[in-house]
N, C-alpha and C positions, 0 to 999 in steps of 0.2 A: 772510736772511729777506726775504720779499716785503713789499710795502706792506700787503697784506691781512693777513698774519700779525702785523705790528706793530700794526695797528689792533685786532686781536682780543685783544691782551694786556690784562691788567687794569692799571689805573693804579696807580702806586706808592702804598703806604700811608704816611700821615703819622703817624709815631709821636711821642708827647709826649716832651719832654726830661725825663729823670729828674732829680729834685731831689736834690742831694747837700749834705753839710754844708760842702763847700769852695766852693760856688757864690758865697757872699757875699764870698769873698776872691780870686776869680779876677782881678779888675782889678788888685789889689795885686800878686799874684804875677806877672802878665803885665808890669806896668810895671817891677818890680824885675828880672825876668829880662832885659827889654829893655835895661836900664841896665847889665847884666853885673855885678851885685853878687853876692857870694858866696852860694851856696845855703843855707849854714847861717844867714846873716843873714836870709834870707827866712823860714826856719822859725821863727827866734826872733821876728821881727817879727809874723808871723801869730799866733803864740801870745800875744804881748803885746797884740794887737788883740782879745783876748777870744775866741779860737777855742775852742769847747767840745766839739769832736768828738774822735774817737780820734786819738791822736798818730801811730800807724802809718799810718792813712789819709792823713794829711797828708804824712808822709814818703814814701809810695808815690806820691802824686799829683804832687808837685812835679817829680820826675825825668821822669815820663811826659809831663807838660804841657810841660816844657822840651824834651824830645826831639821831640815832635810839632810844636811851634810854632817852636822856635828851633834845632833840630838840635844841642842841647847834650848831651854825654854826662857822666854822673856816675860816680864810682867807687863801689864797693860800699857802704862805710860812710860816705857823704858827710855824714851828719847828726851824726856823732860824731867829734870831733877829740880824739885822745889826746895830750895835751901835759903834761909834768910841769913843776912849778915849777923855775926855774933853780937854786935852792938845794938841791934834792933830788938826791942822788947815787943813781943806779940801778946795780944790779949784774947 
């Protein structure tokens, strides 16, 4: 493009940031991810801090935030740990 073509372009639009229910907890999530604490602990802690939004929204948001900012990968069912008590015998 020439200098003239560039000047004729419209300036970029400034979009407002969309407010989400997770916005109030972003600093907490970021700090815990930075400290490399288990993701299930993050989920439990945010829920304990009186998060009142949808649980699935939070479960979807944490891995996306971790991947985009810290390049962390999560396994599929990261929020649910299936562990049986030691006294229970499974067949």
